[in-house]
C-alpha positions as CSV (number, residue, x, y, z in Angstrom):
1,X,0.0,0.0,0.0
2,X,2.9,2.4,0.8
3,X,6.6,2.6,0.0
4,X,9.5,4.9,1.1
5,X,11.2,6.2,-2.0
6,X,14.4,7.7,-0.4
7,X,17.8,6.1,-1.0
8,X,19.1,3.6,1.5
9,X,21.4,6.1,3.1
10,X,21.2,9.9,3.0
11,X,22.7,12.9,4.8
12,X,21.1,16.0,6.2
13,X,21.8,18.9,8.5
14,X,20.1,19.3,11.8
15,X,16.9,21.4,11.6
16,X,16.9,23.5,14.8
17,X,13.4,24.7,15.2
18,X,14.4,26.7,18.3
19,X,16.1,29.3,16.1
20,X,14.3,32.5,15.2
21,X,14.8,31.7,11.5
22,X,15.7,28.1,11.1
23,X,17.2,27.1,7.8
24,X,14.4,25.5,5.7
25,X,17.0,23.7,3.6
26,X,17.9,21.6,6.6
27,X,14.5,20.1,7.0
28,X,14.6,16.5,6.0
29,X,11.7,15.0,4.0
30,X,10.8,11.3,3.6
31,X,9.1,10.7,0.3
32,X,6.3,8.2,0.1
33,X,4.3,6.6,-2.7
34,X,0.8,5.0,-2.3
35,X,-0.9,2.5,-4.6
36,X,-4.2,4.1,-5.8
37,X,-5.7,0.7,-6.3
38,X,-5.1,-0.2,-2.6
39,X,-6.4,2.9,-0.8
40,X,-8.1,6.3,-1.0
41,X,-6.5,9.6,-0.1
42,X,-6.0,11.3,2.3
43,X,-3.7,8.9,4.2
44,X,-2.8,9.1,7.9
45,X,0.8,7.9,8.3
46,X,3.1,7.1,11.2
47,X,6.8,6.4,11.1
48,X,9.3,4.9,13.4
49,X,12.5,6.7,14.2
50,X,15.1,4.3,15.5
51,X,12.2,2.0,16.7
52,X,10.4,4.9,18.4
53,X,6.9,5.6,16.9
54,X,6.4,9.2,15.7
55,X,3.2,11.2,15.7
56,X,0.6,10.7,13.0
57,X,0.6,13.0,9.9
58,X,-1.8,13.4,7.0
59,X,-0.8,13.1,3.4
60,X,-3.2,14.2,0.6
61,X,-1.5,12.9,-2.5
62,X,-0.5,9.5,-3.7
63,X,3.1,10.7,-3.9
64,X,3.8,12.9,-1.0
65,X,6.4,13.7,1.7
66,X,6.7,13.7,5.5
67,X,9.3,16.0,7.2
68,X,11.2,14.8,10.2
69,X,13.5,16.9,12.4
70,X,16.3,14.6,13.8
71,X,18.6,16.3,16.3
72,X,22.3,15.8,17.2
73,X,25.1,17.4,19.1
74,X,27.7,16.4,16.4
75,X,26.4,13.7,14.1
76,X,24.1,10.7,14.5
77,X,22.4,8.0,12.3
78,X,18.7,7.7,12.3
79,X,16.6,4.9,10.7
80,X,13.1,5.6,9.5
81,X,10.4,2.9,8.6
82,X,6.7,2.9,8.0
83,X,4.7,1.9,11.1
84,X,1.1,2.4,10.0
85,X,-1.0,3.7,7.1
86,X,-4.8,4.4,7.3
87,X,-6.7,5.6,4.2
88,X,-9.8,7.9,4.1
89,X,-12.1,4.8,4.4
90,X,-10.4,3.7,7.6
91,X,-8.6,0.8,6.0
92,X,-5.2,-0.1,7.5
93,X,-2.3,-1.4,5.6
94,X,-0.9,-4.8,6.3
95,X,2.8,-4.9,7.5
96,X,3.8,-6.6,4.2
97,X,2.1,-3.7,2.4
98,X,4.6,-1.1,3.9
99,X,8.0,-1.4,2.4
100,X,11.3,0.5,2.3
101,X,13.4,2.3,5.0
102,X,16.1,4.9,5.0
103,X,19.2,5.6,7.1
104,X,19.8,9.3,7.6
105,X,23.1,10.7,8.9
106,X,22.4,13.9,10.7
107,X,25.1,16.5,11.1
108,X,24.9,19.4,13.5
109,X,25.6,22.7,11.7
110,X,29.0,24.0,13.0
111,X,28.6,27.0,15.2
112,X,31.8,28.7,14.3
113,X,33.2,31.3,16.7
114,X,36.1,33.8,16.5
115,X,38.0,34.8,19.7
116,X,40.5,37.3,18.3
117,X,39.9,40.8,19.7
118,X,38.4,43.1,17.1
119,X,40.7,46.0,18.0
120,X,44.4,45.5,17.9
121,X,47.6,47.4,18.2
122,X,49.9,45.6,15.8
123,X,52.9,43.9,17.3
124,X,56.4,44.6,16.1
125,X,57.5,42.8,12.9
126,X,58.9,39.3,13.5
127,X,62.6,38.7,13.3
128,X,62.1,36.5,10.3
129,X,62.0,39.6,8.1
130,X,58.3,39.4,7.2
131,X,56.7,42.4,5.5
132,X,54.9,43.5,8.7
133,X,53.7,42.4,12.1
134,X,51.9,39.1,12.5
135,X,48.4,38.9,14.0
136,X,46.9,35.7,15.2
137,X,43.4,34.7,14.1
138,X,41.9,32.4,16.7
139,X,38.6,30.6,16.1
140,X,36.6,27.5,16.9
141,X,35.2,25.4,14.0
142,X,32.9,23.4,16.3
143,X,34.3,20.1,15.2
144,X,33.9,20.9,11.5
145,X,35.6,18.5,9.1
146,X,36.5,21.3,6.8
147,X,37.8,24.7,8.0
148,X,38.9,27.8,6.1
149,X,39.8,31.4,6.9
150,X,39.0,34.0,4.2
151,X,39.6,37.7,4.0
152,X,36.4,39.6,3.2
153,X,37.7,43.2,2.8
154,X,40.4,45.6,3.7
155,X,42.9,48.1,2.1
156,X,45.4,45.3,1.3
157,X,45.2,41.7,0.1
158,X,46.7,39.8,3.0
159,X,48.6,36.5,3.2
160,X,46.7,34.2,5.6
161,X,49.0,31.5,6.9
162,X,47.6,28.1,8.1
163,X,44.3,29.2,6.7
164,X,42.8,25.7,7.1
165,X,43.5,25.6,10.9
166,X,41.5,27.1,13.7
167,X,44.5,29.2,14.7
168,X,45.8,31.1,11.6
169,X,48.2,34.0,11.1
170,X,47.8,37.1,9.0
171,X,50.6,39.5,8.0
172,X,49.8,43.2,8.3
173,X,51.7,45.2,5.8
174,X,52.4,48.4,7.8
175,X,52.7,49.9,11.2
176,X,51.9,53.5,10.2
177,X,48.4,52.9,9.1
178,X,44.9,52.8,10.7
179,X,43.1,50.0,8.8
180,X,39.9,47.9,9.0
181,X,39.9,44.3,7.7
182,X,37.1,41.8,7.5
183,X,37.7,38.0,8.0
184,X,35.4,35.0,7.9
185,X,35.9,31.5,9.5
186,X,34.0,28.8,7.5
187,X,33.4,25.4,9.1
188,X,31.7,22.5,7.3
189,X,30.5,18.9,8.0
190,X,29.1,16.2,5.8
191,X,29.9,14.8,2.3
192,X,26.7,14.3,0.5
193,X,25.0,17.1,2.3
194,X,27.3,19.9,3.4
195,X,26.4,21.7,6.6
196,X,28.1,25.0,6.8
197,X,28.6,27.4,9.7
198,X,30.5,30.7,9.7
199,X,31.6,33.6,11.9
200,X,32.8,37.0,10.8
201,X,35.0,39.6,12.4
202,X,35.8,43.2,11.6
203,X,39.4,43.7,12.8
204,X,40.5,47.2,13.4
205,X,44.3,47.7,13.3
206,X,45.2,50.9,15.2
207,X,48.3,53.0,14.4
208,X,50.7,52.8,17.3
209,X,51.5,56.2,19.0
210,X,55.3,56.7,18.9
211,X,57.7,59.4,19.9
212,X,59.4,61.4,17.2
213,X,62.7,59.7,17.9
214,X,61.0,56.4,17.3
215,X,59.6,57.4,13.9
216,X,56.3,58.8,15.1
217,X,54.9,62.3,15.8
218,X,54.3,62.3,19.6
219,X,56.0,65.5,20.6
220,X,55.4,67.9,23.5
221,X,57.3,70.7,21.8
222,X,60.7,72.4,22.3
223,X,62.4,73.4,25.5
224,X,61.5,77.1,25.9
225,X,62.9,80.1,27.8
226,X,60.7,83.1,28.1
227,X,60.5,86.4,30.0
228,X,58.0,88.2,32.2
229,X,54.8,86.5,31.0
230,X,53.4,83.8,33.4
231,X,51.5,82.3,30.5
232,X,53.0,79.9,27.9
233,X,51.5,78.6,24.7
234,X,51.8,74.8,24.5
235,X,51.6,73.0,21.1
236,X,52.0,69.2,20.9
237,X,51.6,66.7,18.1
238,X,50.6,63.1,17.7
239,X,50.3,60.5,14.9
240,X,47.6,58.5,16.5
241,X,45.1,58.7,19.3
242,X,44.2,61.6,21.6
243,X,46.4,63.4,24.1
244,X,46.1,65.1,27.4
245,X,48.3,67.7,29.1
246,X,49.4,67.4,32.8
247,X,51.9,69.3,34.8
248,X,54.2,68.5,37.6
249,X,54.6,72.1,38.7
250,X,52.4,73.1,41.7
251,X,50.1,76.0,41.1
252,X,50.4,75.9,37.3
253,X,47.0,75.5,35.4
254,X,46.3,74.4,31.9
255,X,43.3,75.9,30.0
256,X,42.3,72.9,28.0
257,X,44.3,69.8,28.9
258,X,42.7,67.7,26.2
259,X,43.7,70.1,23.4
260,X,47.1,69.7,21.8
261,X,47.3,73.5,21.4
262,X,46.5,75.3,24.6
263,X,47.8,77.8,27.1
264,X,49.3,77.2,30.6
265,X,49.1,79.9,33.3
266,X,50.7,80.8,36.6
267,X,54.2,79.8,35.5
268,X,56.7,80.0,38.4
269,X,59.9,82.1,38.0
270,X,63.4,80.7,37.7
271,X,65.2,81.1,41.0
272,X,69.0,81.1,41.1
273,X,70.8,79.2,42.5
274,X,67.8,76.9,42.8
275,X,66.9,75.7,39.3
276,X,63.1,75.8,38.9
277,X,61.4,75.1,35.6
278,X,57.8,74.5,34.7
279,X,57.3,70.8,33.6
280,X,54.6,69.6,31.3
281,X,53.7,66.1,30.1
282,X,51.9,65.3,26.9
283,X,50.4,61.8,27.1
284,X,48.8,60.1,24.1
285,X,46.5,57.1,24.2
286,X,44.3,55.5,21.5
287,X,42.5,53.1,23.8
288,X,44.2,50.0,22.4
289,X,48.0,50.5,22.2
290,X,50.2,51.4,25.1
291,X,50.2,55.1,26.0
292,X,53.2,57.2,25.1
293,X,54.3,60.4,26.7
294,X,56.7,63.3,26.0
295,X,57.8,66.1,28.4
296,X,58.7,69.7,27.9
297,X,60.3,72.2,30.2
298,X,59.5,75.9,30.3
299,X,61.9,78.3,32.1
300,X,60.4,81.7,33.0
301,X,62.6,84.7,33.7
302,X,61.3,88.0,34.9
303,X,62.1,91.2,33.0
304,X,65.2,92.8,34.4
305,X,66.3,96.4,34.2
306,X,69.5,97.9,35.6
307,X,68.9,100.4,38.4
308,X,70.7,103.3,36.9
309,X,72.8,104.6,34.0
310,X,74.8,107.7,33.2
311,X,74.0,109.1,29.7
312,X,77.1,111.3,29.5
313,X,78.6,109.8,26.3
314,X,81.7,108.5,28.0
315,X,81.0,105.0,26.5
316,X,80.3,103.5,30.0
317,X,76.8,102.7,31.1
318,X,75.3,105.3,28.7
319,X,72.0,103.5,28.1
320,X,69.1,102.0,30.1
321,X,69.1,98.3,29.2
322,X,66.3,95.8,30.0
323,X,66.4,92.1,29.6
324,X,63.6,90.0,28.1
325,X,61.8,92.3,25.8
326,X,63.3,91.1,22.5
327,X,61.3,89.1,20.0
328,X,62.2,85.4,19.9
329,X,62.5,83.1,16.9
330,X,61.9,79.3,17.2
331,X,59.2,76.9,16.3
332,X,56.9,79.8,16.9
333,X,57.7,83.5,16.5
334,X,57.0,85.6,19.6
335,X,56.6,89.3,19.2
336,X,56.7,91.5,22.3
337,X,54.6,94.7,22.1
338,X,55.3,97.2,24.8
339,X,54.9,100.8,25.9
340,X,57.2,102.4,28.5
341,X,56.3,105.9,29.8
342,X,59.0,107.7,31.8
343,X,58.1,110.4,34.3
344,X,60.2,112.9,36.3
345,X,59.9,113.3,40.0
346,X,56.9,115.6,39.8
347,X,55.0,113.2,37.5
348,X,55.5,114.9,34.1
349,X,55.9,112.6,31.1
350,X,59.4,112.8,29.9
351,X,59.6,110.2,27.2
352,X,57.3,107.5,25.6
353,X,59.1,104.5,24.2
354,X,57.6,101.5,22.3
355,X,58.9,98.4,20.7
356,X,59.3,100.3,17.4
357,X,62.0,102.6,18.9
358,X,65.4,101.3,17.9
359,X,68.6,102.3,19.7
360,X,72.0,101.3,18.2
361,X,74.8,100.5,20.6
362,X,77.9,102.5,19.7
363,X,80.9,100.5,18.6
364,X,82.9,102.3,21.4
365,X,81.1,100.3,24.0
366,X,83.3,97.6,25.3
367,X,80.6,95.2,26.5
368,X,78.2,94.1,23.8
369,X,74.5,93.4,24.4
370,X,73.4,89.9,25.2
371,X,70.9,88.3,22.9
372,X,68.0,88.8,25.3
373,X,69.0,92.5,26.2
374,X,67.5,95.6,24.6
375,X,68.3,99.3,24.9
376,X,65.1,101.0,26.0
377,X,66.3,104.6,26.8
378,X,69.1,106.8,25.8
379,X,68.5,109.4,28.4
380,X,66.9,111.9,26.0
381,X,63.5,113.6,26.6
382,X,60.8,113.8,24.0
383,X,62.3,117.0,22.6
384,X,65.7,115.4,22.1
385,X,67.5,117.1,25.1
386,X,69.3,115.2,27.8
387,X,67.4,114.9,31.0
388,X,68.8,116.1,34.3
389,X,70.4,113.7,36.8
390,X,67.9,112.4,39.3
391,X,65.3,109.8,40.0
392,X,62.8,109.0,37.3
393,X,59.8,106.6,37.3
394,X,58.4,104.4,34.6
395,X,55.3,102.5,33.8
396,X,55.3,99.6,31.3
397,X,52.4,97.8,29.7
398,X,53.1,94.9,27.3
399,X,51.8,91.7,25.7
400,X,53.2,89.0,23.5
401,X,51.8,87.9,20.1
402,X,52.5,84.3,19.1
403,X,52.7,83.7,15.3
404,X,52.9,80.4,13.4
405,X,55.2,79.8,10.4
406,X,52.7,81.5,8.1
407,X,52.9,84.7,10.3
408,X,49.3,84.1,11.5
409,X,48.5,85.1,15.1
410,X,47.5,82.0,17.1
411,X,47.7,83.4,20.6
412,X,48.1,86.6,22.6
413,X,49.4,86.8,26.1
414,X,49.0,90.0,28.2
415,X,51.5,90.8,30.9
416,X,50.8,92.5,34.2
417,X,51.6,96.3,34.1
418,X,55.0,97.1,35.7
419,X,56.1,100.1,37.7
420,X,59.6,101.0,38.8
421,X,62.3,103.7,39.3
422,X,65.4,104.7,37.4
423,X,68.4,106.6,38.6
424,X,70.0,108.9,36.0
425,X,73.5,109.7,37.0
426,X,75.5,112.7,35.8
427,X,78.9,111.0,35.8
């Protein structure tokens, strides 16, 4: 009355009905044929699965199929036979009227996994002279009989070594490049019916922060000496990640520690013989690689002026000289803008001097000016006559403009107004 049409031995993948979207291709069907002369459709059919009787199912055609869902942790063999057939008239088939059986090898679909971290700082190149650092791809093929690693995407075609093993290696072509690569681990079981599982990873290779002396761009800036101003402009660089400024000097504050270009305030003065500098640390971290830091020292001197001078043209101490008002040239140009008003003892303005006033030191002077010294007064009043000996007073206002290499102003620092006295001698 009924016959199983499947081959004697077949293979299938486990149909896991617990999944949200189980794979319909993995559902196994047993094909049956009924003799029209021996019964009337529909037919109620029951099968045995390894001698266990399954539930009854209705078939409406004379050639139809019943699906079964054998389960396994790895692979198992199931045997299916006809147990009973009842047609629409209630007639039951005799045992000799039910023929055929099928052995089904059921494979669990491999649940591939990848354990490699998806964010990496590339290790140093191997000593074997490879083209770049070697990154290990670690996965689990879940007992698959066929395993393969494949590259899905990325800026370079990479060489995957041991690509048929769960632990493979990939050669990264460069250290100085942020890059994203996609990889897939394929795992298969079965021969007649292939059950395939896969896992993907998006692997981000971060550029390693490195100091300038190590081929990178992490730099806190040059050692700096400055005068009068208690504010300094910090300018750092990095090739990767983000940086933060800190200071080891008590009382010093940083406007925006997370900005590479920022100002620091309340610098302490250099004290002789005790060497005191302002110390700053620029620390760079990209969240994956080891952090890198660079330090910079800033020495701050106060403006110095000599207490007195004697503008009598004898070639000795003829000019009032101040230290620390000259412009400086380095990674950044600093331009000092100042106004000095000189008053006599009764408060009358005698002379107004700015940074645009130039005084040339006569060749007859035995002692030349130091690089950080500047002549600020030649002892003449505004009308060009020499002033009388006595005590004079000055008030000075000043600020510094910081320019970049394109002569564009990037910062301006205002100094605290200064007051002082000057002794003009007649000899």
